[in-house]
C-alpha positions in Angstrom: 100.3 -8.9 163.1 104.0 -8.0 163.9 105.4 -4.9 161.9 108.7 -2.6 162.4 107.4 1.4 163.1 110.0 3.6 162.0 111.1 5.4 165.3 112.3 9.0 165.8 115.0 10.3 168.4 113.8 13.5 169.5 116.1 16.3 171.7 114.5 19.6 172.8 116.5 22.1 174.0 115.9 26.3 175.3 112.6 27.1 176.7 109.0 26.3 177.4 107.9 27.0 174.3 110.3 24.9 172.0 109.2 22.3 174.4 105.7 22.8 173.2 107.2 22.8 169.6 108.4 19.7 170.4 105.4 17.8 171.5 103.1 19.3 168.2 105.9 18.0 165.8 106.1 14.0 168.2 102.3 14.7 168.2 102.2 14.5 164.6 104.6 11.7 163.4 103.0 9.5 166.7 99.3 10.3 164.7 101.3 9.2 161.2 102.6 5.7 162.9 106.3 6.3 163.8 107.8 5.7 167.3 109.7 7.8 170.0 113.1 6.5 170.9 114.4 6.5 174.1 118.3 6.5 172.6 120.6 7.5 169.2 121.4 4.3 168.7 117.2 2.9 168.7 116.6 6.0 166.2 116.7 5.4 162.6 116.4 9.0 162.8 117.3 12.3 165.2 115.9 15.8 165.6 116.9 18.2 167.5 115.0 21.3 168.1 117.4 23.5 169.0 118.0 27.4 170.8 119.5 30.2 169.7 118.7 32.6 172.7 122.3 33.3 173.7 125.7 32.5 172.6 125.9 29.6 175.5 122.4 28.1 174.1 124.0 28.4 170.3 126.9 26.7 172.0 124.9 24.3 174.0 122.9 23.5 170.4 125.8 22.7 168.0 127.2 20.7 170.4 123.7 18.7 170.6 123.6 18.0 166.7 126.9 16.9 166.9 126.5 14.5 169.4 123.5 13.0 167.2 124.9 13.0 164.2 128.4 11.3 166.1 126.0 8.7 167.8 123.2 8.2 164.7 124.5 10.0 161.5 120.6 11.1 160.2 119.7 14.6 161.8 117.5 17.1 160.8 117.7 20.6 162.7 114.8 22.8 163.4 114.5 25.5 165.4 115.1 28.9 167.3 118.4 28.3 165.5 117.3 27.4 162.4 116.8 30.6 161.1 120.5 30.6 160.8 121.2 27.8 158.4 124.7 29.3 157.4 126.3 29.1 161.0 124.8 25.6 160.9 125.8 24.3 157.8 129.7 25.6 159.1 129.5 23.0 161.7 127.7 20.6 160.5 127.7 20.1 156.7 126.0 16.4 157.1 122.9 17.7 159.0 119.7 16.6 156.8 117.7 19.4 156.6 117.4 22.8 158.3 114.4 24.7 159.4 113.6 27.6 161.6 111.0 27.6 164.7 107.5 27.0 164.8 107.6 25.1 160.6 106.3 22.1 162.1 105.1 21.4 158.5 108.6 21.2 157.5 110.2 19.4 159.8 107.5 17.1 159.0 108.1 16.6 155.3 111.6 15.8 156.3 110.9 12.8 158.5 108.6 11.9 155.3 111.5 12.2 153.2 114.4 9.9 155.6 112.4 7.6 157.2 108.9 7.3 155.2 106.0 6.2 157.5 103.8 3.4 158.2 100.8 4.0 159.0 98.1 1.9 160.5 95.0 3.4 161.8 94.3 0.8 163.3 97.3 -0.1 165.4 98.7 4.1 165.6 96.8 5.9 168.2 97.3 8.5 170.4 95.5 10.6 173.1 93.0 13.6 172.5 95.6 15.7 174.4 98.8 14.6 172.0 102.2 13.6 173.0 104.0 15.6 176.1 107.0 15.9 177.6 106.4 16.8 181.1 105.1 14.7 183.6 101.0 13.7 182.9 99.7 16.0 185.9 101.0 19.5 184.4 101.4 21.1 180.8 102.8 23.9 178.9 99.7 26.2 176.8 101.1 28.1 174.7 98.5 31.1 173.5 100.8 32.7 171.0 104.0 32.8 168.6 106.4 35.8 168.5 106.3 39.2 170.0 105.7 42.8 168.6 108.9 44.1 171.0 112.2 45.0 169.9 114.7 44.6 173.1 118.0 45.6 172.1 119.3 42.4 173.4 117.3 40.4 172.0 116.3 38.6 168.1 113.8 35.9 169.1 111.3 38.6 167.3 113.7 38.1 163.7 113.4 34.6 164.1 109.9 34.0 165.3 107.8 36.8 163.8 105.9 39.0 165.1 102.9 38.6 168.0 100.6 35.7 166.2 98.1 35.3 168.7 95.4 31.9 169.1 92.0 32.1 168.9 90.8 32.1 172.4 88.1 29.3 171.5 91.6 27.1 170.3 93.3 27.6 173.3 90.2 27.1 175.4 89.7 23.8 173.6 93.0 22.2 174.5 92.8 23.3 178.0 90.0 21.2 178.6 91.2 18.4 177.0 94.9 18.9 179.3 92.5 18.3 182.0 90.1 15.5 180.9 93.5 13.7 180.4 94.0 14.4 184.5 96.7 17.7 183.8 96.6 19.4 187.4 98.2 22.4 186.4 98.3 24.5 183.1 101.2 26.9 182.7 100.9 29.4 180.6 103.8 31.1 178.1 104.0 33.0 175.5 106.5 35.6 174.6 104.7 38.0 175.7 101.3 36.6 177.2 99.9 40.0 178.7 99.5 41.2 174.9 97.5 37.8 173.7 94.5 38.8 171.5 96.2 42.6 170.6 96.9 41.5 167.2 93.0 39.6 166.7 91.2 42.8 168.0 91.0 40.7 170.7 87.7 38.4 168.8 85.7 37.1 170.6 84.6 33.2 169.8 81.9 31.0 172.2 83.3 28.3 174.5 81.3 26.4 177.5 77.6 28.5 176.2 79.9 31.3 176.7 81.9 34.1 174.8 85.1 35.0 175.5 87.1 37.5 173.9 91.0 37.0 172.9 92.2 39.5 175.5 94.8 38.6 178.4 91.9 38.8 181.5 88.9 36.8 179.6 91.5 34.3 179.0 93.2 33.2 182.5 89.1 33.8 183.7 88.1 31.3 181.7 90.6 28.9 182.4 90.3 29.9 185.5 86.8 28.1 185.0 88.7 24.5 184.9 89.1 23.6 188.7 93.1 23.4 188.4 96.3 25.5 188.7 96.6 28.2 186.5 100.2 29.9 186.4 101.3 32.4 184.1 104.5 32.8 182.3 106.4 35.9 180.5 103.6 38.5 182.0 105.1 42.3 180.7 103.5 44.7 183.7 100.7 46.4 181.8 98.3 47.9 183.4 95.2 45.5 182.3 98.0 42.9 184.7 96.2 44.9 187.9 92.8 43.1 186.2 94.4 39.4 186.0 95.5 39.8 189.7 91.8 40.6 190.7 91.1 37.1 189.2 94.1 35.7 191.6 92.6 37.8 194.6 89.6 35.6 193.6 90.7 32.1 193.8 90.8 32.0 189.7 94.4 31.4 189.4 97.4 30.6 191.2 98.6 33.9 193.1 101.8 33.9 190.5 103.3 36.1 188.1 106.8 36.1 186.0 107.4 39.3 185.4 110.8 40.0 182.7 112.1 43.3 184.6 115.1 42.7 183.5 117.1 45.9 185.4 115.9 48.8 187.7 118.2 52.0 186.4 116.5 53.9 183.6 119.3 54.8 181.9 119.9 51.2 181.0 116.3 50.3 180.1 116.1 52.8 178.2 119.3 50.8 176.2 117.6 48.1 176.5 113.9 49.3 174.9 112.1 47.5 177.6 108.6 48.1 176.8 107.6 48.5 180.7 111.0 51.1 181.2 108.3 53.9 181.7 106.1 51.8 184.4 106.5 52.4 188.0 107.1 49.2 189.1 107.8 48.9 193.1 104.4 51.4 193.5 103.1 48.0 191.0 104.2 45.3 192.9 102.9 47.4 196.5 99.9 47.1 195.5 100.0 43.9 193.8 100.8 43.0 197.3 98.1 44.8 199.1 95.4 42.8 196.7 97.1 38.9 197.3 99.1 39.8 200.3 100.1 35.6 198.9 101.6 36.9 195.7 104.7 35.0 194.9 107.1 37.3 192.3 109.6 36.3 190.0 111.6 37.7 187.9 114.4 37.7 185.5 117.5 40.4 185.2 120.9 41.0 183.1 123.4 42.5 184.8 127.0 44.0 183.2 124.7 45.0 180.1 126.9 47.5 177.4 127.2 50.7 179.2 126.2 49.5 182.7 128.4 52.0 185.4 128.4 50.5 189.0 125.4 53.2 189.9 123.1 51.9 187.5 124.1 48.6 189.7 123.6 50.3 193.0 120.1 51.3 191.0 119.6 47.6 190.5 120.7 46.4 193.8 118.5 48.6 196.2 115.6 48.7 193.8 115.9 44.5 194.1 115.8 45.5 198.4 112.9 47.4 198.2 111.3 45.0 195.5 111.9 42.3 197.7 111.4 39.4 194.7 110.1 35.9 195.6 111.9 33.9 192.7 114.7 35.6 190.8 117.2 34.8 188.0 120.0 36.7 187.0 122.4 36.7 183.7 125.6 37.6 183.1 124.7 40.0 179.3 125.9 37.9 176.5 126.4 39.4 173.2 124.1 37.8 170.5 124.7 37.6 166.5 122.0 40.4 165.0 121.1 42.3 168.4 120.7 45.7 168.5 123.0 45.8 171.4 125.9 45.2 169.6 126.1 48.4 168.5 125.7 50.2 171.1 128.6 53.3 171.2 129.2 52.2 175.0 132.6 50.3 176.3 130.9 46.3 177.0 131.6 45.3 180.6 134.9 43.2 181.3 134.0 39.5 182.1 135.3 39.5 185.3 133.3 42.7 186.8 130.1 40.9 184.8 130.6 37.6 186.9 131.5 39.5 190.3 128.0 41.8 189.3 125.9 38.9 189.0 127.2 36.8 192.7 126.3 40.3 193.6 123.2 39.9 193.0 122.1 36.4 193.4 123.8 37.1 197.2 121.8 39.8 198.2 118.6 37.3 196.3 119.2 34.0 198.0 119.4 36.6 201.1 115.7 37.9 200.7 114.5 35.0 199.6 115.0 32.9 202.9 113.7 35.4 205.2 110.4 35.5 202.9 110.5 31.7 203.3 111.1 31.5 207.4 108.2 33.5 207.5 106.1 30.7 205.9 107.5 28.0 208.9 104.6 27.4 210.6 102.1 28.6 207.9 99.7 25.1 206.5 99.2 25.8 202.5 98.4 23.3 199.4 101.2 22.2 197.2 100.9 19.1 194.3 103.6 16.5 194.4 106.4 16.1 191.4 107.8 13.1 192.8 109.7 11.0 195.7 113.1 11.0 197.2 113.5 7.9 199.2 110.7 8.5 202.2 110.4 12.3 201.2 107.6 13.8 198.4 109.0 16.3 196.1 106.3 19.1 195.6 105.6 22.6 194.8 103.5 25.1 196.5 101.2 27.8 194.8 105.0 29.2 194.3 107.0 26.9 193.0 106.9 26.5 188.9 108.2 23.3 187.6 112.1 23.0 187.6 112.8 26.9 187.7 111.6 27.7 191.7 112.3 25.8 194.2 110.5 22.8 195.8 108.3 21.7 199.3 110.2 18.5 201.1 107.3 16.4 202.4 109.2 14.4 205.1 106.1 11.8 205.6 104.6 12.1 202.0 106.1 8.6 201.3 102.7 7.5 199.9 101.7 10.7 198.1 100.3 9.4 194.4 102.6 11.8 192.0 100.5 14.1 190.9 98.2 14.7 194.0 97.6 17.5 195.9 98.4 17.6 199.6 97.3 19.7 202.7 101.5 20.5 204.8 102.5 22.3 207.7 105.9 24.3 207.1 108.2 23.2 209.4 111.6 24.3 208.1 113.2 27.1 205.2 116.7 27.1 203.4 117.5 29.9 200.8 114.9 28.2 198.1 112.8 25.7 199.3 110.4 24.4 202.5 110.6 21.4 204.6 107.3 20.5 205.6 104.6 17.3 206.8 101.2 16.3 206.5 99.0 18.4 207.6 
């Protein structure tokens, strides 16, 4: 029986949390008989999932909406920028509908309105793990929405609301389904991963005949029972993070922490209203490395925050030299409409000075990264293969998250299937990547 299924194009911008939102929407649409179009021209309608975190992200989202309108003409907008519909309509009045983040039902209802479904339950089948926008061998696992912090540079809480954790049983069942579907690595994400379960008062549920609390430590331990890589992102360094580091020492979860330190100057951290401003982070990092010598710590930083002096910046450089972080990202401060930092009664840092400070910080970070990677030459390690570049297999170690960290290039890895683990010997390094041969 022939039929023409309605086709939806999808553009997903921003962070992995937004990517998970896109996957949920697409899973629902596929279950209702919609197909996903790979080009604007092939689509009957386009959904653009936007980002509105900083000005550059807003501009990228606006451009994507404009391109979708020009190429297709029928566009629904959702995501973080959707929380500011007037801004979107002022530039793109022809969009069909605008919804904010996490408004899955509204997005689907809008698609129904402008492109009715043609559902045939005996034909329209989706896998039990849903539609994924990542490769088959890894997946993002979102454990909560929103955030209870009020960092002065951020407007995410006003867009996504306060912390709303998912029930622990629901999270674990989704993780188990992904593992059964062939996923080899789970990347645990949220706005504040280590605060997971606070709003639920750590309510316990049963999974695999055992009771698990909705807590960061219990969730990490339970995920460790799946026998696949578990990587933890967006972890604030609360004291109970030490309990999860113990799980890393036991090999339950990957020895990897993604912690957004943002700065090192106490004065700037106070102005940023960072929740971990009072923590002695250097002592914590030293303790983590003593417990887990192979732990990889990545972080992001902001330079050029309003009022940042040369002394503040030098404090950051001195901290970085001692911390010796494995992976580092750095952004120049960008004012975001609605952020409290815009109202600080301090002079802004000139754009050219922000750029100069970022360049100095990244030069130092590259030197640290190069030295830490060089120390791995001669070692053997297990890696996960993501793809191939000719005869070279492109893989990642436990220290490398997809798309944001480095890679391990296996010279003789042409025959290793994508999504497979391999044991390799490290033969070389540069500032960010490693070279290897099969062990």
